[in-house]
KEBA-93591 format. One record per residue (C-alpha): residue in one letter; x, y, z. Coordinates in Angstrom, 2 decimals. Example, Ala and Ser with C-alpha at 12.3 -4.5 7.8 and 13.67 -1.06 7.14 Angstrom:
! KEBA-93591
resn;u;v;w
A;12.30;-4.50;7.80 .
S;13.67;-1.06;7.14 .
! end
This chain:
! KEBA-93591
resn;u;v;w
X;-0.08;-0.02;0.12 .
X;0.81;3.32;-0.81 .
X;-0.24;6.34;1.20 .
X;-2.23;7.77;-1.67 .
X;-4.14;3.88;-1.88 .
X;-6.61;5.91;0.68 .
X;-10.36;6.49;-0.45 .
X;-13.62;4.72;-0.59 .
X;-13.72;1.59;-2.10 .
X;-16.60;-0.89;-3.09 .
X;-17.14;-3.82;-4.95 .
X;-19.60;-5.25;-7.15 .
X;-20.56;-8.54;-9.56 .
X;-22.94;-9.78;-11.32 .
X;-25.50;-12.00;-9.06 .
X;-27.02;-15.23;-10.59 .
X;-30.42;-15.63;-10.11 .
X;-33.79;-16.30;-11.99 .
X;-32.47;-12.83;-13.76 .
X;-28.54;-12.05;-14.00 .
X;-28.45;-8.79;-12.08 .
X;-25.40;-6.44;-11.02 .
X;-25.34;-5.73;-7.51 .
X;-22.49;-3.37;-5.72 .
X;-21.54;-2.97;-2.31 .
X;-22.22;-0.33;0.10 .
X;-18.58;1.73;-0.35 .
X;-16.00;1.90;2.31 .
X;-13.21;3.96;4.12 .
X;-9.78;2.86;3.83 .
X;-7.49;5.10;4.73 .
X;-3.55;4.18;4.95 .
X;-1.28;5.91;7.54 .
X;2.38;6.07;7.34 .
X;4.60;4.72;9.67 .
X;6.24;7.67;11.46 .
X;10.33;7.38;10.85 .
X;12.33;5.99;14.11 .
X;15.38;4.76;15.14 .
X;17.29;7.62;13.64 .
X;21.24;7.48;14.76 .
X;23.92;9.47;13.79 .
X;27.88;8.34;13.11 .
X;30.56;9.97;11.87 .
X;33.36;8.29;9.39 .
X;35.67;8.72;12.40 .
X;35.08;6.99;15.43 .
X;33.92;9.17;18.51 .
X;33.54;12.58;16.07 .
X;36.70;13.55;16.48 .
X;39.03;14.86;13.33 .
X;42.29;16.77;12.96 .
X;42.03;20.73;12.46 .
X;41.82;21.34;8.62 .
X;40.64;17.69;8.09 .
X;37.01;16.69;6.57 .
X;34.65;15.18;8.40 .
X;31.01;12.84;7.12 .
X;29.14;12.71;9.34 .
X;25.78;10.06;8.32 .
X;21.63;9.70;9.49 .
X;20.05;6.73;9.31 .
X;16.50;5.82;10.03 .
X;15.19;2.28;11.07 .
X;11.78;2.47;10.63 .
X;9.26;4.83;8.35 .
X;7.26;5.33;4.78 .
X;7.07;7.39;2.43 .
X;9.60;9.72;1.30 .
X;11.97;11.74;4.00 .
X;13.57;14.96;4.41 .
X;16.53;15.74;6.18 .
X;17.54;18.56;8.63 .
X;20.98;18.74;10.16 .
X;21.35;21.01;13.95 .
X;24.48;22.17;15.11 .
X;24.36;23.36;19.19 .
X;24.19;26.93;19.33 .
X;23.67;27.85;15.42 .
X;20.27;28.93;13.74 .
X;20.90;28.16;10.40 .
X;21.25;24.38;9.80 .
X;23.97;22.94;8.10 .
X;22.63;20.81;5.70 .
X;19.73;18.96;4.64 .
X;20.83;15.20;3.06 .
X;21.15;12.09;4.64 .
X;24.74;13.14;4.86 .
X;26.46;16.10;6.32 .
X;30.21;16.98;5.34 .
X;32.15;19.23;7.86 .
X;35.07;20.39;5.00 .
X;38.13;21.82;6.17 .
X;36.77;21.58;10.10 .
X;38.24;24.66;12.06 .
X;38.40;25.04;16.36 .
X;34.78;26.46;16.24 .
X;33.29;23.57;14.38 .
X;33.73;21.41;17.67 .
X;30.22;21.13;19.00 .
X;26.74;18.85;19.21 .
X;25.04;17.84;16.12 .
X;21.48;16.40;15.62 .
X;20.07;15.21;12.65 .
X;16.15;15.44;12.48 .
X;13.55;13.92;10.23 .
X;10.03;14.01;8.64 .
X;8.01;12.06;6.30 .
X;5.21;14.98;6.13 .
X;3.34;13.97;9.03 .
X;5.73;13.38;11.91 .
X;9.34;13.82;12.73 .
X;11.87;11.81;14.69 .
X;15.44;12.85;15.87 .
X;18.65;11.55;16.60 .
X;20.41;11.36;19.91 .
X;23.42;14.41;19.72 .
X;26.84;13.65;18.60 .
X;29.50;15.52;19.93 .
X;32.29;16.44;16.89 .
X;35.91;17.45;18.45 .
X;38.09;19.23;16.38 .
X;41.81;18.36;17.50 .
X;44.04;21.12;17.74 .
X;47.89;20.45;17.58 .
X;49.95;21.27;20.35 .
X;52.51;23.54;19.63 .
X;56.32;22.34;20.91 .
X;57.23;23.18;24.06 .
X;60.51;25.74;23.98 .
X;62.92;25.27;26.21 .
! end
């Protein structure tokens, strides 16, 4: 079934009695409900969401259960503008201020689910000690 299969249905057929007659059932309403997205998880291409300063990091958002087309939005703690709208978020040439909590939200148009936040840490190289 697809969501667009919702509607009113009836059936009909020829009833064989003394004289064949067309008979039709009373219509019934069928409503197809979408399965809300659930089991949204967020993973980083590198273990623990740690990335070296200047390197690229890719975050992936996966959904365990859902129906219908999905839309994705990414959210970064302390930032108003979503950094991305697809199932993957690429953080190219990370800077120190890219360290933050990231979260993915998924919607099928009727309902929304979100991942647990993932901490991304940009590791800065330590300056060698001058003796």
